[in-house]
Structure formats: structure tokens, C-alpha cells
C-alpha positions as CSV (number, residue, x, y, z in Angstrom):
1,M,81.0,129.5,63.2
2,Y,80.6,127.5,66.1
3,G,82.5,125.0,65.8
4,A,85.8,127.3,65.5
5,L,84.1,129.3,68.3
6,M,83.7,126.2,70.5
7,W,87.6,125.4,69.6
8,K,88.4,128.7,71.2
9,M,86.6,128.3,74.0
10,L,88.0,125.5,75.2
11,R,91.3,126.6,74.8
12,R,91.0,129.7,76.5
13,A,91.8,131.6,73.2
14,C,88.5,134.2,73.3
15,A,89.5,137.5,74.2
16,T,88.1,137.5,77.8
17,E,89.1,140.4,79.9
18,E,91.2,138.0,82.3
19,N,93.2,137.0,78.9
20,V,93.8,140.8,78.3
21,R,95.2,141.5,81.7
22,K,97.7,138.4,80.8
23,K,98.9,140.6,78.0
24,G,99.8,143.6,80.3
25,F,96.9,145.8,80.0
26,N,95.6,146.8,83.9
27,I,92.0,147.0,83.6
28,V,89.1,146.1,86.3
29,S,87.2,142.9,85.2
30,K,83.8,142.2,85.9
31,C,80.8,139.9,84.5
32,Y,78.5,141.2,81.3
33,L,76.1,138.9,82.1
34,Y,75.2,139.9,85.3
35,G,77.7,141.5,86.8
36,N,78.4,139.1,89.8
37,G,82.1,138.2,88.9
38,Q,84.8,138.6,86.8
39,D,84.8,138.2,82.9
40,N,86.7,134.7,82.5
41,M,85.6,131.9,80.5
42,E,84.9,129.7,83.9
43,H,82.6,132.2,85.0
44,I,81.1,132.8,81.9
45,I,79.8,129.3,81.0
46,W,79.4,127.7,84.5
47,E,79.3,129.9,87.2
48,C,77.3,133.4,86.1
49,S,73.7,132.9,87.8
50,F,72.5,133.4,84.0
51,S,74.6,130.6,82.7
52,M,73.3,128.4,85.4
53,E,69.4,128.9,84.9
54,I,70.2,127.8,81.3
55,W,72.4,124.9,82.3
56,N,69.4,123.9,85.0
57,W,66.8,123.9,82.4
58,I,68.7,122.1,79.1
59,G,69.6,119.3,81.8
60,G,66.6,119.2,82.9
61,M,65.4,118.4,79.6
62,F,67.3,115.2,79.8
63,N,66.9,114.5,83.4
64,L,70.6,115.2,84.1
65,T,72.1,117.5,86.6
66,T,73.4,120.5,86.3
67,P,77.2,120.6,84.8
68,T,79.9,122.4,86.1
69,K,82.7,121.5,83.7
70,F,83.3,120.6,80.0
71,D,84.1,116.9,80.8
72,E,81.0,116.9,82.9
73,V,79.3,117.4,79.6
74,I,80.8,114.6,78.0
75,A,80.5,112.2,80.9
76,F,76.7,112.5,82.1
77,V,75.4,111.0,79.0
78,K,77.4,108.0,78.3
79,K,74.8,105.5,79.4
80,H,72.2,107.2,77.2
81,S,71.5,106.0,74.0
82,S,73.5,106.9,70.5
83,A,70.7,109.1,69.5
84,I,69.9,110.9,72.9
85,R,73.8,111.6,73.3
86,Q,73.7,113.1,69.8
87,I,71.3,115.8,70.9
88,W,72.7,116.5,74.0
89,Y,76.1,117.7,72.5
90,I,74.2,119.7,69.6
91,S,72.5,121.5,72.5
92,A,75.2,121.7,75.0
93,F,77.9,122.9,72.8
94,S,75.6,124.9,71.5
95,V,74.7,126.8,75.0
96,M,78.3,127.0,75.3
97,V,78.6,128.9,72.3
98,E,75.8,131.5,72.7
99,L,76.6,132.3,76.1
100,W,79.9,133.6,75.0
101,M,78.3,135.6,72.2
102,T,75.4,136.9,74.8
103,R,78.2,138.1,76.8
104,N,79.7,140.1,73.5
105,L,76.0,141.2,72.7
106,R,76.3,143.1,76.1
107,M,79.5,144.3,76.1
108,Y,79.7,145.7,72.6
109,E,76.0,146.7,71.9
110,N,74.8,147.0,75.2
111,I,71.6,144.1,74.6
112,N,71.0,142.4,78.0
113,P,70.7,138.8,78.3
114,N,67.1,137.6,78.0
115,A,66.5,133.8,79.1
116,E,63.5,133.2,77.2
117,K,65.0,134.4,74.0
118,F,67.9,132.6,74.3
119,K,66.1,129.1,75.3
120,H,64.3,129.4,72.3
121,K,67.2,129.8,70.2
122,I,68.9,126.6,71.7
123,L,65.7,124.6,70.9
124,S,65.5,125.8,67.3
125,F,69.2,125.1,67.2
126,T,68.9,121.8,68.1
127,K,66.0,121.3,66.0
128,E,66.9,122.1,62.7
129,C,70.2,120.1,63.2
130,G,67.9,117.1,64.4
131,I,68.2,116.1,60.9
132,R,71.9,115.6,61.3
133,V,70.7,112.9,63.9
134,N,71.7,109.3,62.3
135,R,71.7,106.9,65.2
136,T,68.9,105.0,67.5
137,M,67.0,106.2,70.5
138,K,65.8,103.8,72.9
139,N,62.3,102.6,72.7
140,C,61.8,104.1,76.3
141,M,59.7,107.4,77.6
142,N,62.4,109.5,78.6
143,D,64.0,109.4,74.8
144,L,60.8,110.0,73.6
145,N,60.2,113.1,76.2
146,I,63.5,114.4,75.1
147,I,63.0,113.6,70.9
148,V,59.7,115.8,71.6
149,G,60.9,118.6,73.5
150,F,62.9,119.3,70.7
151,G,60.6,118.8,68.2
152,I,62.6,116.6,66.5
153,K,61.2,113.7,63.6
154,G,62.3,111.2,62.1
155,I,64.7,109.4,64.9
156,K,64.8,105.5,64.7
157,S,64.2,103.4,67.4
158,K,66.1,100.5,68.5
159,C,63.2,97.8,69.2
160,S,64.0,94.9,71.9
161,T,63.2,91.4,70.8
162,V,62.4,88.8,73.2
163,K,63.6,85.5,73.1
164,E,62.2,82.2,75.1
165,V,64.7,80.4,75.9
166,F,65.6,77.0,78.4
167,F,68.5,76.1,80.5
168,K,69.4,72.4,80.0
169,L,71.6,70.4,81.8
170,P,74.4,68.1,79.8
171,Q,74.3,65.1,78.6
172,M,74.9,61.5,80.6
173,N,78.2,61.4,81.5
174,Q,78.8,64.7,80.3
175,I,80.2,67.8,82.5
176,L,79.1,71.1,81.7
177,I,81.3,74.1,82.5
178,C,79.5,77.7,82.1
179,C,82.5,80.3,82.0
180,D,82.9,83.8,81.3
181,G,85.1,87.0,81.6
182,A,84.6,90.3,82.2
183,A,86.8,93.5,81.8
184,K,86.7,97.1,83.6
185,E,87.6,98.6,79.7
186,N,89.0,97.0,76.1
187,P,91.7,96.6,77.0
188,G,91.6,96.7,80.6
189,D,92.1,94.5,83.7
190,A,90.0,91.3,83.0
191,G,88.9,88.4,85.0
192,I,87.2,85.1,84.7
193,G,84.6,82.8,86.2
194,F,83.1,79.1,86.0
195,V,81.0,77.0,87.1
196,G,80.6,73.1,86.1
197,R,78.1,71.2,86.3
198,K,77.1,67.3,86.3
199,S,73.9,65.7,84.1
200,D,71.8,65.5,87.2
201,G,72.7,69.3,88.1
202,S,74.8,68.8,91.0
203,C,77.6,71.4,90.9
204,L,81.2,70.1,90.7
205,G,82.9,73.4,91.8
206,A,83.2,76.7,91.0
207,G,86.3,79.2,90.3
208,S,87.7,82.5,89.5
209,G,90.5,84.2,88.7
210,G,92.3,87.1,86.9
211,L,94.0,87.8,83.8
212,G,95.7,91.3,83.8
213,I,95.1,93.5,81.3
214,T,93.6,92.7,77.9
215,T,91.4,92.9,75.1
216,N,87.4,91.5,75.7
217,Y,88.0,89.0,72.5
218,I,91.3,87.7,74.2
219,K,89.7,87.4,77.6
220,E,87.2,85.4,76.1
221,V,89.5,83.3,74.5
222,M,91.6,82.7,77.7
223,T,88.3,81.8,79.6
224,L,87.8,79.2,77.2
225,I,91.0,77.7,77.0
226,I,91.9,78.0,81.0
227,E,88.5,75.8,81.3
228,G,89.8,73.6,78.7
229,E,93.0,72.7,81.0
230,C,91.0,72.7,83.8
231,A,88.7,70.1,82.6
232,V,92.0,68.3,81.5
233,S,93.4,67.9,84.9
234,K,90.4,66.8,86.1
235,H,90.6,64.0,84.1
236,F,87.0,64.7,82.3
237,I,86.6,63.6,78.7
238,D,82.7,64.7,77.7
239,V,82.5,68.5,78.1
240,C,80.2,70.8,77.4
241,F,81.7,74.6,77.0
242,S,79.2,77.2,77.5
243,L,80.0,81.1,77.4
244,D,78.3,84.2,75.8
245,S,80.8,84.7,73.3
246,K,79.4,83.9,69.8
247,T,82.3,85.5,67.8
248,V,84.7,82.7,70.3
249,I,82.6,79.9,69.6
250,L,82.6,80.1,66.1
251,A,86.1,80.9,65.8
252,F,86.8,77.3,67.4
253,I,84.3,75.8,65.6
254,S,85.9,76.7,62.3
255,G,89.4,76.6,63.2
256,R,90.3,79.9,63.1
257,I,91.8,80.2,66.6
258,P,94.1,82.7,67.4
259,W,97.7,81.7,67.4
260,I,98.7,82.8,70.6
261,V,96.7,79.8,72.5
262,K,96.5,77.1,69.2
263,N,99.1,74.7,70.6
264,K,97.3,75.0,74.0
265,W,94.1,74.1,72.5
266,K,95.6,71.3,69.9
267,N,97.0,69.8,73.5
268,I,93.3,70.1,75.2
269,T,91.6,68.6,72.6
270,S,94.2,65.9,72.2
271,I,92.9,64.1,75.7
272,L,89.3,65.2,75.6
273,R,86.8,63.1,73.5
274,S,83.9,64.9,72.7
275,I,84.0,68.8,73.1
276,T,80.3,70.6,72.4
277,F,80.0,74.1,72.9
278,R,76.9,76.4,74.1
279,H,76.1,80.0,72.9
280,S,74.8,81.6,76.4
281,Y,72.1,84.2,76.1
282,R,72.8,85.5,79.4
283,K,71.6,83.0,81.8
284,S,69.6,80.6,79.4
285,T,71.8,78.9,76.2
286,S,71.1,77.8,72.7
287,Q,73.3,74.6,71.3
288,L,75.9,74.8,68.8
289,T,78.0,71.5,68.5
290,S,81.4,71.2,66.6
């Protein structure tokens, strides 16, 4: 039932007095919740004093600001853990549906809205639906407070793994090129950057550039190819490439190279005498050798 009502609300197909007037009926429109506006979906869900009280309450439970439109309901939790996003969507969507149903009770059965009963109903419904939450939460107090607040149990936690890593300079007469790419979206505008160092730690140089619109994987592949061509142009023969994409490293070690760069990589390997790869854990590295 909730799903069908949500679809009607988002399509603005509910029988508000605003929609009735659009069909040619002359009626005076008023808000049935608090009587402080017109009876349209925008006012019922976001602008009525009763609705704003509910949104302030539910937003406070998630440490979020009060949403004023549906897009904000979706955007507010993009950086939260996947389990918290599921719980937010359950509770927020149920708030929207219950606001419409509360309006109907006031209109057809003359039952006044009660904020405390409304909140209790949202808490109960979200707790009942908690069994459907199949994602993981962060191991932090904010996520734990939300889980406890709704009385939901059985949510798995993603624990952080601590690894001790060290930065290691390249071998004698070897050049270390630390390179990485970045993109706004996948696909999206991408760019690359690199830093070159000698075996004694001195810096050979650094650079950056743009790749245009590409995917995350191709961005990492092109980063390696461009730095390889740069090493060839500088007449280096023993090179160690350090990058954070283990997928790309394993692909080049095993020979499963994307066809769009296969000839470029063949030209690079035909000139360089030795190629070594390092998989970077952020700023530190662990080594893989081809």
C-alpha cells in the first residue's frame, strides 16, 4: 500500500483540492492538518507546521537538516553507510505517506492530527521493516545511536582493518613513479598526477593533466600508460610504477591489457629494461613484481 501511495504522491496524482480545481470545480482550498495553507501536495508534505515538526524530529534522529523537497531526502544520506541509508529511506518515505493519510483522516473522519501518535507509528513501522535491512553500518556512535533509536537489531557492522605499511625507496639506479588518477563521477571528468623519485629519495619532477570524460578503470589504465611513455621519453630504463588500483596492476602483470592501449604498452615494454609494480595503500606501498 505504501508503495502505491508513494508512486501517486510523486506523480502528483493524489486527490488534493488543487487537483480537483484543475478539473474545473470551483472550491475554496485549505490545509486540513493545521489550516495554515492550501491543500496541495507541496504544502501537505513540506510546508505545513505539522509536517515541519515531523521532519525536524526525524531529521534530528539522523543528525540531518530538515528536508524541503524530495530530492533532498535522497541527497542527504549519500555519504552515510548503506544500512543507515536504507533505514532513512524507510522512515522518510513512511513519513510522507503517513502525512497524506493523516490529512485524509482529518478531512473524511474529522480526526485531528496527533504528533506523538504519528511519531510512534513511524518508529514502529521502521522497526518492523528493520528485518529487511541487509546492508552494513559503520562502527561509529552516530550509526549506533540511529540503530538504537529505532530499536533495530541484527545490523552487521563493517570493521576497519589496520595494516602497518612503509614507504620504500626504489632500488639503486631505479626510478620510482608514483601516479594516480581522479574522476568526479563514473564516467566523468578525469585527470592524472605523478611524482618521480630516484633511489636516494630526490625528486625528479612532478606533473598533472586531464583525460576528459572516462571511466574509473580506464582512468587508472591511462595513468599508467602516460607515465610509461613519460619514462621512455626521459630515457629511463629501470622503472617502478606505484599506483593504488590493484585491478590494473594484476591486469598488466597477467597480460590482460585493454585493447585500446595494447600497442602503447608493447612499445613501452620494448624500450624499458625492467618494470616493477607497487600497489599503494593510500600513501604507503606494498610491492608486486612482474
